[in-house]
C-alpha positions as CSV (number, residue, x, y, z in Angstrom):
1,M,0.3,-0.4,0.3
2,A,1.7,3.2,-1.3
3,G,0.0,5.5,2.1
4,D,1.8,3.4,4.5
5,R,5.3,3.5,3.8
6,V,8.3,5.3,5.4
7,A,9.0,8.8,4.2
8,P,12.7,8.3,2.8
9,A,13.7,11.2,5.9
10,E,12.7,8.5,8.2
11,R,14.3,5.5,7.6
12,G,17.6,4.9,8.0
13,S,20.5,7.3,9.9
14,S,23.5,9.0,8.5
15,A,27.0,9.2,11.1
16,I,29.5,11.5,10.7
17,A,33.3,10.9,11.3
18,D,34.9,12.0,13.4
19,R,38.0,12.6,11.1
20,V,35.4,14.2,8.8
21,V,34.1,16.5,11.7
22,A,37.7,17.7,12.6
23,K,38.9,18.3,9.1
24,I,35.7,20.3,9.2
25,A,37.0,22.3,12.9
26,A,40.1,23.2,11.2
27,Q,39.7,24.6,8.1
28,A,36.8,26.9,9.6
29,A,40.1,27.4,12.3
30,K,42.5,28.5,9.0
31,E,39.1,31.3,7.7
32,A,39.4,32.6,11.5
33,L,42.7,33.3,11.2
34,N,42.5,34.4,7.1
35,G,45.0,31.7,6.7
36,V,48.6,30.4,8.4
37,P,51.8,33.2,9.8
38,E,54.2,33.1,7.0
39,G,56.3,30.2,7.7
40,G,53.4,28.7,10.2
41,K,51.8,25.3,10.4
42,A,47.9,25.3,9.6
43,P,45.6,24.1,12.6
44,T,44.9,20.9,13.9
45,A,41.6,19.2,15.4
46,M,41.1,16.7,17.5
47,V,37.2,15.8,18.8
48,T,35.1,13.4,19.8
49,V,32.1,13.2,18.5
50,R,29.1,11.6,21.4
51,H,25.1,12.2,21.2
52,G,24.8,14.6,17.7
53,S,27.6,17.3,20.0
54,A,31.0,17.5,19.4
55,R,33.5,17.8,22.0
56,V,37.0,20.1,19.7
57,R,40.2,20.8,20.5
58,I,41.8,23.3,18.0
59,G,46.4,23.9,17.7
60,L,47.4,26.9,16.5
61,E,50.1,29.0,15.6
62,L,49.4,33.1,15.7
63,D,51.8,36.3,14.4
64,Y,53.0,38.3,16.9
65,P,52.8,41.0,18.0
66,A,48.4,40.4,18.3
67,D,45.5,40.1,19.8
68,I,45.8,36.6,21.3
69,G,42.1,36.5,23.1
70,A,40.7,37.9,20.4
71,Q,41.9,35.8,17.7
72,C,41.2,32.8,19.9
73,G,37.1,34.6,20.8
74,E,36.8,34.4,16.3
75,V,38.6,30.4,16.1
76,R,36.2,29.6,19.0
77,G,32.4,31.2,17.3
78,Q,33.5,30.1,13.4
79,V,34.9,26.4,14.1
80,A,31.2,26.5,16.7
81,E,28.7,28.1,13.7
82,R,31.4,25.8,10.5
83,V,30.4,22.7,12.6
84,K,27.2,23.2,13.0
85,A,26.3,24.4,9.5
86,L,28.6,21.9,7.8
87,A,27.8,18.7,10.4
88,G,24.6,19.4,12.0
89,M,26.1,18.9,15.1
90,D,26.0,21.5,18.2
91,V,29.7,22.8,19.4
92,P,29.6,22.8,23.3
93,E,32.8,23.5,23.6
94,V,36.0,24.8,21.3
95,E,39.4,24.4,23.8
96,V,41.7,26.3,21.5
97,R,45.4,26.0,21.8
98,V,48.1,28.0,21.3
99,E,51.5,26.3,20.1
100,R,53.6,29.0,19.0
101,L,53.9,32.3,18.2
102,Y,55.7,34.1,15.0
103,S,57.2,37.4,15.4
104,V,59.3,39.7,12.9
105,H,62.5,38.0,14.3
106,S,61.5,34.8,14.6
107,R,61.0,34.0,10.9
108,Q,63.8,36.7,10.2
109,A,65.6,33.5,12.5
110,N,64.4,31.3,10.4
111,R,65.7,32.4,7.3
112,G,69.2,33.3,8.3
113,G,68.5,37.0,8.7
114,I,69.4,37.1,13.2
115,R,72.7,35.2,13.9
């Protein structure tokens, strides 16, 4: 009987792997920072997904001097927004870890400019 069929949206399930959500989060962090510091590495993310929500840890390298707190806040907001929009998951927690700062002096030292 045609009237007894279950609508496609009501059957089955979808699962998004943690690594996929981590990739979304890392890209969102990069977008929030407008790229990567010269000589720096792209943001990394570790994600734990449970019951439709994602807890995210982001590792960053930032330019210095800068407002580190404001940049971390931008990253948190962008990551939560993009994960919600693209994966449909709530993000109750985004932990941001600044792993390295890049200044003019560190760039020159990496190029051999300061001895």
